[in-house]
Steps between C-alpha positions, in 0.01 A plus 500: 500500500707329234542129442832334581561343162823332613297261715167447322212324673430181308180408686268624222701368206235251392497605136830532319608643167564144383142402591384777267714383209799732535842346441787649698787614277701679766481651847275784385359368170230264375383384159154401379334442164186713465276510192784356291757751627794417723499766768784575741393645835777678683521693826646840417757646737714811479434834335636388163252212472215704644533772236299269273216516754483878457465466121232234547290728717515778240422269206233277652329724755552842346655631822694823514838523670318658795266200542725201431711308751864577423768234503665681791181433701440146374848394608367492859228242430721207595568652844129476586461138393350595166657513157480618140429215256552543128376275219708469182424315177780267402463585129456879540737796501570454870261769621248447777177328401346538846570647841381430855604711801424425865608628842481289817392589852244445774153642563330403829773239551408332171790462253403627156638612166377828355503436126547848362535429127398227258524578132564327169629660182225606257448234236591219740208522741305209354768240574447468877833647610329708769342192655833321509678799656243501780528125551876527534466799732273290723736202505797719592298681768395172661863387536568825687219458748237730350136391508326759282562740215303823462475753219267755343336484159277719286145363543417578136760268348328171424817314386662585835191376684513171311866458595475609863174332595441205270855387424668587831214479750545844657204673664401859574290685756650849492458787251718812498417818311768676294792325669777655290329817382332570167823575312653159575578297186303741285593325176375165632207595723344778291540777757225348716509483880731215598249296702631162615387169640716356779567134418598239761659173392521234771794312353524262797147364453437159342217655294744740332750219446231292328421793272865557409539130425204512260260300716227767513296562183425863411154641553269479200179672397309194620636553852350849527195488273254517791673787681381858500692825496593623849241722666540658844129439551550123499655374822421131454705429187802282575646578156455779248661652192657836420560578133802668341605561138686211338741740324556831677782595262265485202249708692764757599596535133142538377311673781691634802182632658351150497819364656476759777136408560611140554765620746240690700248214483741252654607764753138526612429126496796302629568689827132457596521126426817463706342689791208255488733203546572396141838421347600453138571129465450432129497645150333403174590672176264582215177441686317708240698492179262737323560756775872435553454418868679282752405445865646481848349233723423628850466251785402566860825477698365253757408264214825566313705404806295189560374608842 
């Protein structure tokens, strides 16, 4: 079921682009200064504009023509209530600096956006453009009556975990093995099975709004220093940790077998934790700098929901 974008439901529009620091510069454009750069965010429409999204997927994600979303397919996003959002640097050559793609619809009568792609051009990933693209996506979705955004992410990518969980406030309680097949994005994912975490972002919740407005401090080592690694033999732990490498790209370049072992370790661990009632609710990077480790924070779902 598609969303009637001509008559959006305004009931959930409690957090606007302006609240998040975006300045409207046109019907489909916003401007914001990020890390000293003036960035123009623009909704892309039409095959001509969306051709840049094809190039971005090849350059940033290493996708083949078979795997990428073509402009002729992306042109339909707007008809579902979703959109394609591009980020452009004011002082650059005019090419895309970042890209966010989402389709709208309903699952179990709940209006949601499926965020299919978020990527930033290599060399620009430290500036926070990805965070701002997601914030804008959420603000636009709220004006259209959506209450959540969902997407999948590689569980081995610590920078993505920091963005999705700590900066945005998304959570996860579902693991999928080899979602796209082993050949997907071979140049980016190292020809490993394309296992994915299913993220859920409750964009209508006050807790998420507080996080997006900078009112929630990130987790620190002190917050988790007394927690143990998850064990299926412990049923009384309200919280636990699951480790992952802090830099999977470095590991892929130096030892692909070790990277694969990490893939299989998380594949064995996280589904068991989810089945026992845990959800990923937090992330702390560099928990053991000498070992190059970061950590997911698992919380029992009843406690995480406050019940």
